[in-house]
N, C-alpha and C positions, 0 to 999 in steps of 0.2 A: 424681065427686069433683073437688075443686079443689086447686090447688097451695097449700101452706101457707107460712108464714114460714120454717119449717125448710127447705123446698125452695129458697127464696130464699137462705138462708145457705149451703146446699150449692152453689148456683150461683155465689155469690161466691167460695167456696173453690176451686172448679174454675177460675174466672177468675184467681184468685191463683196458680194453677199455670201457666196458659196464657201469661199476660203475661211472666213471667220466662223461660219456656221459649223463646218467640220471641226475646226479647232475648238469651238465651244462644246461640241458634243464629246470630243476626246478629253479635253482638260477641265471642262466645267466652267471655264471662263477664258477670256482673251483680253489683251490690253484694251482698255476702255469699254469692254463688254463684260460685266461682272455677273449678270443674272439674265433670266429669260426676258425680262422687260427691255433690257438694253439691246439684246439680240433682236427682239421683235421690232423695236423702234428703228434699229439700223436697217433691217430688212425692208420695213415699210417705206422708209424714206428713199433708200437706194432703189428699191423696186419701182416706186412711183417715178423716180428720175429716169430709170431705164425705159419705162413704158413711154413717157413723154418725149424722151430723147429720140427714140426710134421713129416716132411720128407716123405720118401717112395714114391718118385715121379716116375711115370711110364707113358709111352705113349703107352703101350701095351694093355691097356683096355680102354673101353669107359669111365668109371668113373674116371680113372686116367687122361685122356685127359680133362674131364669136370673140374676136380680140377685145372688143369693148366690154362685152359681158364678163369675160374672164378677168379683165382688169378691175371691174367694179366689184365682183365677188371676192377677188383676192384682196382688194383694199378693205372690204368689210371684215374679212377674216383677220387681216392685219390689225385693224382697230380693236377687234375683240381680243386678239393675242396680247396687245399692249395693256388693255384694260383688265384682263384676267390673268396677268402675268404672275400674280401671287397665289393663284389657285392651283389645284391639282391638274387642271387641263392645260397648263402653260406649255408644256413640251409638245403635247398633241397639236395644239393650235399653232405653235411655232413650226412644226413639221408640215402642217397643211399649208401654212403661209409660204414656206420655202418651195413646196411642191407647186403651189399655184403660180408663184413667180416664175419658176422654171417652165411650166406649161405655157404661160402667157408669152414668155420670151420665145419659146420654140414655135408657137403658132405665128407670132410676128415674123420671125426669120423665114419660115416656110412661105408665108404670104409675100414678104418683100423680095424673096429670091425668085419668085415666079414658079416654084415647083408645082404648086397647085394653082390652077386658073382661078381667077376671081371675077367670074362673069356676073353681070348685074342680076339682081333678084327679079323674078318675073312680076310684071305689073298685073294687077287684077282689075 
């Protein structure tokens, strides 16, 4: 398989998370992102958009299930990061959220590029 235009758009969305995140870490704020809650919300929305944009969801293979599990776990961390943005755990949750988004994106790109085979799961 080859990567599609949808994968390119998902990659651009993930980059749109990474650039402000680095700026937020360096400067403590970015335009329109003034605190950990803003950065967490931005990452959550753009990360969900990237996952949905990349598409090709399947539960018929192990890597497809892994993508979905990573997306659900990352979304849960993102919700906690937004809700607990005023606590001392804000930056840790934000870092876990960004790492989860990057990992989910990487697994999707590996799957969509065909680098790893996605054989169907064995039936019992």
